[in-house]
DRENZATI-29653 format. One record per residue (C-alpha): z, x, y; residue in three letters. Coordinates in steps of 0.2 Angstrom, whole numbers, plus 5000, padded with zeros to 4 digits. Layout:
// residues N
ZXYALA...
***
This chain:
// residues 348
506749885103UNK507149725093UNK506449685076UNK506149505082UNK504849575094UNK503749595079UNK503949415073UNK502549285073UNK502249115064UNK500949125050UNK500248965042UNK500448975023UNK498648925020UNK498049095028UNK498949195015UNK497549265003UNK497949244985UNK496249314979UNK495049444986UNK493249414994UNK491849464984UNK490949584987UNK492349684994UNK491549735010UNK491049555015UNK492849525021UNK493049485039UNK493549625051UNK494449605068UNK494049755079UNK495349805092UNK494849935105UNK496550025109UNK495850085125UNK495349925134UNK496149795122UNK494449715119UNK494349615103UNK492749585092UNK492449495076UNK491349575062UNK491149595043UNK491949745035UNK490249825031UNK489949835050UNK491249975051UNK489850095048UNK489350065066UNK490950135073UNK490850305064UNK489950455070UNK489250605062UNK490650735060UNK492050605060UNK493350615046UNK493750465035UNK495450485025UNK495750375010UNK497250364999UNK496750394981UNK498350334972UNK498150214958UNK499250064954UNK500050074937UNK500549924927UNK502449934931UNK503149774925UNK503849774907UNK504449604899UNK505749624886UNK507349564878UNK509049624878UNK509249694861UNK510949614857UNK510649434863UNK508749414864UNK508949364882UNK507249384891UNK507249524905UNK506049614916UNK506049804920UNK505049854935UNK504650034934UNK504650124951UNK504450314949UNK505050454937UNK506650544940UNK506350664926UNK505150664911UNK505950524902UNK507050444915UNK506450324928UNK507050234943UNK506750044941UNK507249864946UNK507949754932UNK507849564934UNK509249454928UNK511149464928UNK512449554917UNK511449724918UNK512649864913UNK512550044908UNK512150064890UNK511149904889UNK509549924877UNK508049824882UNK506749794868UNK504949794874UNK504049814857UNK504649864840UNK504450054845UNK504750044863UNK506550024870UNK507250044887UNK509050114888UNK509950084904UNK510850234910UNK511650204927UNK511650094943UNK511150184958UNK512050074971UNK510550014980UNK509949884968UNK508950004957UNK509450074940UNK509050234931UNK508350204914UNK507750314899UNK506050284891UNK505450344874UNK503850404881UNK503250514895UNK501550564904UNK499950504897UNK500750424882UNK501850324893UNK500350274904UNK499350224889UNK500750114883UNK500950034900UNK499049994901UNK499249894885UNK500949814887UNK501449804905UNK500849694919UNK500049744936UNK501349724950UNK500449594960UNK501449544976UNK502649404971UNK501849284984UNK500249284975UNK500949244958UNK502049104966UNK500549024975UNK499449034960UNK500748954949UNK500848804962UNK498948794961UNK498948804942UNK497848954943UNK497949104932UNK498749264938UNK498949444932UNK497249434923UNK496049574918UNK495149534934UNK496749564944UNK496849734936UNK495149784944UNK495349684960UNK497049754964UNK496449934964UNK495350034976UNK493650084969UNK494150274973UNK495850264964UNK495950424953UNK496550404935UNK497650564937UNK498450494952UNK499350344945UNK501050314953UNK500850164965UNK501749994963UNK500749914976UNK498949944981UNK498550034997UNK497649875002UNK496549935017UNK495550035004UNK495149874994UNK493749835006UNK492749985002UNK491349974989UNK490450124981UNK488850074991UNK489750075008UNK490550245005UNK488850315001UNK488150245017UNK489650325026UNK489250495019UNK487450475022UNK487850455041UNK488650625041UNK490450565040UNK491650675030UNK492750585017UNK494350665011UNK495750605000UNK497650605001UNK498850534989UNK500350424994UNK501150334979UNK501650164987UNK503350114983UNK504349954984UNK505050005000UNK503449965008UNK503849775007UNK505749805010UNK506349695025UNK507049775040UNK508849725040UNK509449795057UNK509149715074UNK508649875083UNK507149955074UNK507850125079UNK509250105067UNK508050065052UNK508050195038UNK506350215031UNK506050225012UNK505350385005UNK503650394996UNK502850544987UNK501450624997UNK500150754992UNK498850825005UNK497850984999UNK497451135009UNK495651095008UNK495950925016UNK497050995030UNK495651125033UNK494450975036UNK495650885047UNK495851045058UNK493951065059UNK493750885064UNK495050905078UNK494251065084UNK492550985085UNK493350835095UNK492850705082UNK493850565076UNK495050555061UNK495050375054UNK496550335042UNK496250205030UNK497850105028UNK499650135035UNK499950245020UNK498550375025UNK499150365043UNK500950395038UNK500450545027UNK499350625040UNK500750605053UNK502050675041UNK500950825039UNK501150885057UNK500551055059UNK500751115041UNK499351185030UNK499751075015UNK500950945010UNK501850894993UNK503450814997UNK504450644998UNK504050575015UNK505050445025UNK504250455042UNK504550285052UNK503150255065UNK503450125079UNK502950095097UNK503250255107UNK502650365094UNK501250485099UNK499950505085UNK499450685081UNK498250675067UNK497550505068UNK496350425080UNK495950265072UNK496650155058UNK495850035046UNK497149915040UNK497549735034UNK498549595043UNK500349625039UNK501949525037UNK503049475052UNK504449595056UNK503749735044UNK503749915047UNK501849905044UNK501549795059UNK502649915069UNK501550065064UNK499949965069UNK500849925086UNK501250105089UNK499350145088UNK498649995098UNK500149935108UNK501449795104UNK500649665116UNK498849705111UNK499249685092UNK500249525096UNK498649455105UNK497549515091UNK498549425078UNK498649265088UNK496749265089UNK496649305070UNK497749155066UNK496649045078UNK495049105069UNK495849085052UNK495749265046UNK496549295029UNK498149385028UNK499149515017UNK498549615002UNK496949514997UNK496649465015UNK495449525029UNK495349685038UNK495749755056UNK495049905063UNK495949995078UNK494650105086UNK
***
């Protein structure tokens, strides 16, 4: 199967650079994977597709302010450090913007916070040493780092002379159910952005069970597929946690012949990586593309994804390549909003 099979032309004016408010008033394309039927709704209508006893699975990972702006200590040259994930208490994997990066370089963020470059990893990332860890580090980042908005949002807002990386973005680019002690994502699990506390309450009141998994979204989510045949693509690894309590509810739902609805490709990948295990706490690199048989997911809530991305491949595995192509064509014709702040798609 070729990567080019998942390409499509998207008019730039359909790329959303700010969210709809209220969150659950975004549009929603509903695709029935059994008969290919397409319908057009608002996100709050998703309640109509759930039944008592169904299980809704949400990713409660929280986006942390990962972008640190500083200066090279020796030259005052401006530089950005994009934190990815911790390797040990004080050592982190990161991206560093700019040239002439070398081992031993010191990057000054504030008078008391310096980043020491330890070694290059060979894949474009670096290992650095930080002066803080744990809650102290997260507190510092909240005050001094920027939220990692997708680059295309910043680029377009600059062109439109609009502000970006504002306090509003800190709230908008976070799900309402993100847990403070689950910080670790460098991108939002965007399908979850459509839910409001009120909608979640209505879902519970209908008798639908809600459980949470944690997948810390990494930069690899946006990494382009660089091979022609998708079978040759090596998926990035991301940290996943699924508790035994959640697994128990998954098995109960399956035994009762109810549906498991994954909110987002992150939740879907986590549930499929779980397999038949009783719990999961591991780095996961499962790659789902057409031909894959889902074991723990019946339906997916998702956004509209980039052409040739692993995300659109996963969605195509759930609903069929041609059906998804047709749905995207209709979404473009009807001017749906695409990507992180865009509209929703529900594959039922």
